[in-house]
C-alpha positions in Angstrom: -0.1 -0.1 0.1 2.8 2.1 -0.8 4.1 2.0 2.9 7.7 0.6 2.3 8.5 3.5 -0.9 7.5 6.2 1.3 9.6 4.8 4.3 12.3 4.2 1.7 12.1 7.9 0.9 12.2 9.1 4.5 15.3 6.9 5.7 16.6 8.5 2.3 16.6 12.2 3.8 17.7 11.5 7.3 21.0 12.0 8.8 23.6 8.9 9.8 24.4 10.7 13.3 20.7 11.4 14.0 20.6 10.9 18.2 17.5 8.8 18.3 16.2 5.4 18.0 13.6 4.6 15.1 11.1 1.6 15.2 9.3 0.6 12.2 5.9 -1.7 11.4 5.2 -3.0 8.0 1.8 -4.9 7.3 3.8 -8.2 6.0 2.7 -11.5 5.4 3.8 -14.8 7.9 6.5 -16.0 5.9 10.3 -15.0 5.5 11.2 -11.4 5.1 13.6 -9.6 3.5 12.4 -6.2 4.6 15.7 -4.8 6.6 17.8 -6.0 3.8 15.5 -3.5 1.1 15.4 -0.8 3.8 19.3 -1.3 4.4 19.6 0.4 0.9 17.4 3.1 1.3 19.3 5.5 3.6 22.6 5.7 6.0 21.1 4.6 8.9 21.3 1.1 10.2 18.5 -1.0 9.9 17.9 -4.6 11.8 15.0 -7.3 12.3 15.2 -8.4 16.2 15.3 -11.4 16.7 14.0 -11.4 19.9 14.9 -8.9 22.7 18.3 -6.1 22.8 18.8 -3.1 24.0 17.3 0.2 22.3 20.5 1.9 20.6 20.0 5.4 18.9 21.4 5.4 15.1 19.4 2.2 14.1 16.1 1.5 12.7 14.6 -1.5 13.9 12.3 -3.5 11.6 9.6 -5.5 13.0 9.7 -9.1 12.0 6.8 -10.9 10.5 4.4 -12.1 12.8 5.6 -10.5 15.7 4.4 -7.2 17.6 7.2 -4.7 18.0 7.3 -3.3 21.6 9.7 -0.9 23.6 9.9 -1.4 27.2 12.8 -0.3 29.7 15.3 1.1 27.2 14.6 -2.1 25.4 13.1 -3.3 21.8 11.2 -6.3 22.7 9.5 -8.8 19.9 6.4 -10.8 20.6 4.1 -12.8 19.9 0.8 -11.1 21.4 -2.9 -10.9 19.5 -3.5 -9.7 16.2 -4.6 -6.2 16.5 -7.0 -4.8 13.7 -6.1 -8.4 11.9 -2.4 -7.5 12.1 0.8 -8.8 13.9 3.0 -6.6 13.6 0.3 -4.0 14.5 1.2 -0.1 14.4 -0.7 0.8 17.7 0.9 -1.7 19.7 4.2 0.0 18.8 2.9 3.6 19.4 1.5 2.8 22.9 4.2 1.0 24.1 6.2 3.6 23.1 4.3 6.1 24.6 4.2 4.8 27.7 7.8 4.4 27.8 9.2 7.2 27.0 5.9 9.9 27.1 6.7 13.5 25.6 10.3 12.7 24.0 8.1 10.1 21.1 7.3 10.9 17.4 4.6 8.7 16.0 4.7 9.0 11.6 2.0 7.7 9.8 2.5 6.8 6.5 0.6 5.5 3.7 -1.7 2.4 4.2 -5.4 0.7 4.6 -7.6 1.5 7.0 -6.7 2.9 10.5 -4.3 0.9 12.2 -2.4 3.4 14.0 -4.9 5.9 15.3 -5.5 4.4 18.5 -1.7 4.4 19.0 -1.2 7.7 17.4 -4.0 9.1 20.2 -1.8 7.4 23.1 1.1 8.9 22.1 -0.8 12.6 22.1 -2.1 11.7 25.2 1.3 11.4 26.6 2.0 14.6 25.7 4.3 13.3 22.5 4.3 14.3 18.4 2.1 13.0 15.7 3.4 13.5 11.6 1.1 12.1 9.0 2.3 11.6 5.6 0.2 14.2 3.8 -3.1 11.9 2.2 -2.7 13.4 -1.5 0.5 12.5 -1.5 -0.3 8.6 -0.1 -0.5 5.6 -2.5 -3.2 4.9 0.3 -4.7 7.5 1.7 -6.5 6.0 4.7 -4.4 5.3 7.3 -2.9 9.1 7.7 -6.3 10.3 7.2 -7.6 8.3 9.7 -5.6 10.0 11.9 -6.0 13.4 11.0 -10.0 12.6 11.8 -9.5 10.8 14.8 -6.2 12.7 16.4 -5.1 16.3 16.5 -2.1 16.1 14.8 0.5 18.3 14.5 2.5 17.9 11.4 0.3 16.8 7.9 3.5 16.9 5.1 4.3 14.7 1.8 6.9 12.5 2.2 9.4 13.9 1.2 9.1 16.7 3.8 9.1 13.9 6.9 12.7 13.2 7.2 14.2 17.0 7.1 11.4 17.8 9.7 12.1 14.7 12.3 15.6 15.7 11.9 14.8 19.4 13.0 12.2 17.6 16.0 15.0 15.6 17.4 18.3 18.3 17.1 15.9 21.1 18.4 15.0 18.6 21.1 16.3 18.8 24.6 19.2 15.4 25.0 16.9 12.3 26.6 18.4 10.9 29.2 19.4 7.3 28.0 20.1 4.3 30.1 21.7 1.8 28.1 20.5 -1.6 29.2 22.2 -5.3 28.8 21.0 -8.2 27.0 19.7 -9.4 30.8 18.0 -6.6 31.3 15.8 -6.6 28.3 15.5 -10.6 28.7 14.5 -9.4 32.2 11.9 -6.4 31.0 9.9 -8.9 28.1 9.1 -11.7 31.0 7.5 -8.9 32.9 5.7 -7.7 30.5 3.5 -10.4 29.3 0.2 -10.6 29.7 0.3 -6.9 30.6 -1.7 -6.1 27.6 -4.8 -9.0 28.5 -8.1 -6.6 29.0 -10.3 -8.0 31.7 -12.5 -10.5 30.4 -16.1 -12.3 30.2 -17.4 -16.0 30.3 -18.1 -17.8 27.4 -20.3 -21.2 26.7 -18.1 -24.3 27.1 -20.5 -26.2 24.4 -20.7 -23.0 21.4 -18.9 -20.4 22.7 -21.3 -17.6 22.8 -20.8 -15.3 25.6 -22.5 -16.0 29.1 -24.5 -13.6 30.8 -25.1 -14.1 34.6 -28.3 -14.3 35.9 -28.8 -13.9 39.8 -31.5 -14.9 41.7 -32.2 -14.8 45.2 -28.9 -16.8 46.5 -28.8 -18.7 43.4 -26.0 -17.8 40.3 -26.6 -19.0 36.9 -25.0 -18.2 33.3 -26.9 -18.5 30.2 -25.6 -18.0 26.7 -27.5 -16.3 23.5 -28.9 -19.8 22.6 -30.1 -21.1 25.8 -27.1 -23.5 27.5 -27.4 -22.7 31.1 -25.0 -24.1 33.8 -25.2 -23.8 37.5 -21.7 -22.5 39.4 -20.8 -25.8 40.0 -22.1 -27.1 36.2 -20.2 -24.5 35.1 -16.9 -25.3 36.4 -16.9 -28.9 35.8 -18.6 -27.9 31.7 -15.1 -25.4 31.9 -13.1 -28.2 32.9 -14.0 -30.5 29.9 -14.0 -27.8 27.5 -10.0 -27.2 28.6 -9.3 -30.8 28.3 -11.0 -31.0 24.5 -9.4 -27.9 23.7 -5.8 -29.3 24.6 -6.5 -32.5 22.7 -7.3 -30.7 19.9 -3.9 -28.3 20.2 -2.1 -32.1 20.8 -3.4 -33.5 17.8 -2.3 -30.0 15.8 1.2 -30.5 17.2 1.4 -34.0 15.9 0.4 -33.0 12.6 3.1 -30.5 12.5 5.5 -32.3 13.6 5.1 -34.8 10.8 4.8 -32.3 8.4 7.8 -30.8 9.5 10.1 -34.4 9.3 8.4 -35.3 5.9 9.5 -31.8 4.2 13.0 -31.9 5.7 13.5 -35.6 4.6 12.8 -34.7 1.2 15.7 -35.5 -1.6 15.9 -32.5 -3.2 15.7 -30.0 -0.5 18.8 -27.1 0.3 20.6 -27.9 4.0 19.4 -24.5 5.2 16.1 -25.5 4.9 16.4 -29.2 5.9 18.2 -27.7 9.2 15.0 -25.1 9.8 12.1 -27.8 9.3 14.4 -29.9 11.5 14.4 -27.5 14.5 10.4 -27.2 13.7 10.0 -30.6 13.7 11.7 -30.6 16.8 9.8 -27.8 18.6 6.4 -29.7 17.6 7.9 -32.4 19.6 8.8 -30.4 23.0 5.4 -28.9 22.9 3.6 -31.5 22.8 5.8 -33.4 25.9 4.7 -29.9 27.7 1.0 -30.3 26.7 0.7 -34.3 27.9 2.6 -32.8 31.4 -0.5 -30.0 31.5 -3.0 -33.2 30.2 -1.8 -35.3 33.4 -2.6 -32.8 35.8 -6.2 -32.1 34.9 
């Protein structure tokens, strides 16, 4: 949707000694990506696609890897396989929110060409914490939806053509007082990753063990019941038992899928025409599925 080309335009105009760390999210598929190497040819900044969790360093552009959110926490950049947002993983909103929490008014959020409205809620989080929001002029965008939606929903600071974004960013960074940045160690980032797990989960309601529908809570005197849209009803005790049964069924299904995945990767690894690099990857995936199956068996044994 024009995002890669416009990001390349921005990178081409940024100086190599820019005293800021940059992070980018492009909506891509789940397969192997060469985006970092493509963007590396666009400008002087060092472009990396983190494989895990690492310290945040200025003068680098961190590009979200396929099927992983890019998150900022405690002077670290983390990659997580959290829930999809706006049907995307990686998602722009996830990155913007985490950066706003970590660096508040020192964050500059930039929204380029793209479809639909990922980035709007995140830009609002940046703005709410005193950060700056820049959008590509929709008339300059191949797909104007994302910048248009930000302009509609957020009090945007700047709306300029892509060619003007790089000098604007350099000016904003150079005119800001130096940020007090504490360099993190790889061990610090692993700790930050563990502590951030599950923090994005919202309060939940109960769902029907039989059909998956939302359950309404019905209180009559001292009696408590749960009932779903189609009429499945449970007392508190029967709901607990039904929920345990549904959990066991889900785990057996997951076990079956993992067994299929292991068999598939083993089959692919033993093809006569496969390259050594792909063979190792399939063998690693088969071994990972085998290990996950072992963990699921241990969980099932405790139920």
